[in-house]
C-alpha positions as CSV (number, residue, x, y, z in Angstrom):
1,X,-20.3,47.1,128.4
2,X,-17.9,49.9,127.1
3,X,-17.3,51.3,130.6
4,X,-16.7,47.9,132.1
5,X,-14.2,47.1,129.3
6,X,-12.4,50.4,129.9
7,X,-12.1,49.7,133.6
8,X,-10.8,46.2,133.0
9,X,-8.3,47.5,130.5
10,X,-7.1,50.1,133.1
11,X,-6.7,47.4,135.8
12,X,-4.7,45.3,133.3
13,X,-2.5,48.2,132.5
14,X,-1.7,49.1,136.2
15,X,1.3,46.6,136.5
16,X,2.9,48.1,133.4
17,X,2.3,51.7,134.7
18,X,3.9,50.8,138.0
19,X,6.9,49.2,136.1
20,X,7.3,52.4,134.0
21,X,7.2,54.5,137.2
22,X,9.8,52.3,138.8
23,X,12.0,52.5,135.7
24,X,11.7,56.3,135.6
25,X,12.5,56.6,139.3
26,X,15.6,54.4,139.0
27,X,16.8,56.3,135.9
28,X,16.3,59.6,137.8
29,X,18.2,58.4,140.8
30,X,21.1,57.1,138.6
31,X,21.2,60.4,136.8
32,X,21.4,62.2,140.2
33,X,24.3,59.9,141.2
34,X,26.2,60.5,138.0
35,X,25.8,64.3,138.2
36,X,26.9,64.2,141.9
37,X,29.8,62.0,141.0
38,X,30.9,64.5,138.3
39,X,30.5,67.5,140.7
40,X,32.5,66.1,143.6
41,X,34.9,64.1,141.4
42,X,34.6,61.1,143.7
43,X,33.8,57.4,143.1
44,X,30.3,56.0,142.8
45,X,30.0,55.0,146.5
46,X,30.7,58.5,147.6
47,X,28.2,59.9,145.2
48,X,25.5,57.4,146.3
49,X,26.1,58.4,149.9
50,X,25.8,62.1,149.1
51,X,22.6,61.6,147.1
52,X,21.1,59.5,149.9
53,X,22.1,62.1,152.4
54,X,20.5,64.9,150.3
55,X,17.3,62.8,150.3
56,X,17.5,62.5,154.1
57,X,18.2,66.2,154.4
58,X,15.1,66.9,152.3
59,X,13.0,64.7,154.5
60,X,14.3,66.4,157.6
61,X,13.6,69.8,156.1
62,X,10.0,68.7,155.3
63,X,9.6,67.5,158.9
64,X,11.0,70.8,160.2
65,X,8.4,72.8,158.2
66,X,5.6,70.4,159.2
67,X,6.4,71.1,162.9
68,X,6.7,74.8,162.2
69,X,3.4,75.0,160.5
70,X,1.6,73.3,163.4
71,X,2.7,75.9,165.9
72,X,1.4,79.5,165.8
73,X,4.4,80.7,167.8
74,X,6.9,79.1,165.4
75,X,5.0,80.6,162.4
76,X,5.1,84.0,164.0
77,X,8.8,83.6,164.8
78,X,9.6,82.6,161.2
79,X,7.5,85.5,159.9
80,X,9.2,87.9,162.3
81,X,12.7,86.9,161.1
82,X,11.7,86.8,157.4
83,X,9.4,89.9,157.1
84,X,12.1,92.6,157.3
85,X,14.2,90.9,154.7
86,X,11.2,90.4,152.5
87,X,10.3,94.1,152.8
88,X,13.9,95.1,151.9
89,X,14.0,92.8,148.9
90,X,10.7,94.0,147.6
91,X,11.8,97.6,148.1
92,X,14.9,97.0,146.1
93,X,13.1,95.1,143.3
94,X,9.7,96.9,143.1
95,X,10.7,100.5,143.9
96,X,14.3,100.8,142.9
97,X,14.2,98.8,139.7
98,X,10.6,99.2,138.5
99,X,8.5,102.0,139.9
100,X,11.2,104.6,140.5
101,X,12.5,104.1,137.0
102,X,8.9,104.3,135.5
103,X,8.0,107.5,137.5
104,X,11.3,109.4,137.6
105,X,13.3,107.9,134.8
106,X,16.2,106.9,137.1
107,X,16.8,103.9,139.1
108,X,16.4,104.1,142.9
109,X,19.2,103.3,145.3
110,X,18.9,101.3,148.5
111,X,22.1,100.9,150.4
112,X,23.2,97.3,150.9
113,X,22.9,95.5,154.2
114,X,26.3,95.4,155.8
115,X,28.2,94.2,158.8
116,X,26.8,91.9,161.5
117,X,23.2,92.5,160.3
118,X,24.1,91.0,156.9
119,X,25.9,88.1,158.6
120,X,23.0,87.3,160.9
121,X,20.5,87.7,158.0
122,X,22.4,85.3,155.9
123,X,22.8,82.8,158.7
124,X,19.1,82.9,159.8
125,X,17.6,82.9,156.4
126,X,20.0,80.3,155.2
127,X,19.1,78.1,158.1
128,X,15.4,78.5,157.5
129,X,15.3,78.3,153.7
130,X,18.7,77.0,152.6
131,X,19.6,73.6,151.4
132,X,22.7,71.7,150.2
133,X,24.5,71.0,153.4
134,X,25.0,67.4,152.6
135,X,26.2,68.2,149.1
136,X,28.7,70.6,150.5
137,X,29.9,68.2,153.2
138,X,30.2,65.4,150.6
139,X,32.3,67.6,148.3
140,X,34.5,68.6,151.3
141,X,35.0,64.9,152.2
142,X,35.7,63.9,148.6
143,X,38.2,66.7,148.1
144,X,39.9,65.9,151.5
145,X,40.1,62.2,150.5
146,X,41.9,63.1,147.2
147,X,44.5,65.2,149.0
148,X,45.2,62.6,151.7
């Protein structure tokens, strides 16, 4: 009888759990809107549009990665573009900052990536892994509206 009573109590508590989840979700959304409104200095309608756009951007990014992970060619392409940068970053962190200092008592030095290679790396890696395009566009729109 104890297990059945616990199951019945759980099912009676489900509506209040759902209500609590909905209240939390609404409070989280309102907080995001207020933070966005403070960042861009716009009115609430602009902030709501930006937050909704950021949600749509996240959904599009998830869809992009779902499509990429279903294709061996696309996964190889992403790996091919990312691998040299990953090796460079790990060389800078692991060797220059940790191992070289531990073994030789001095920090190593890796020259920075410069020129068109740095521009292309930033563009490609930012396109693959970057976010915040809607936030930046919303801030530009809000600032443009203030000056007009």
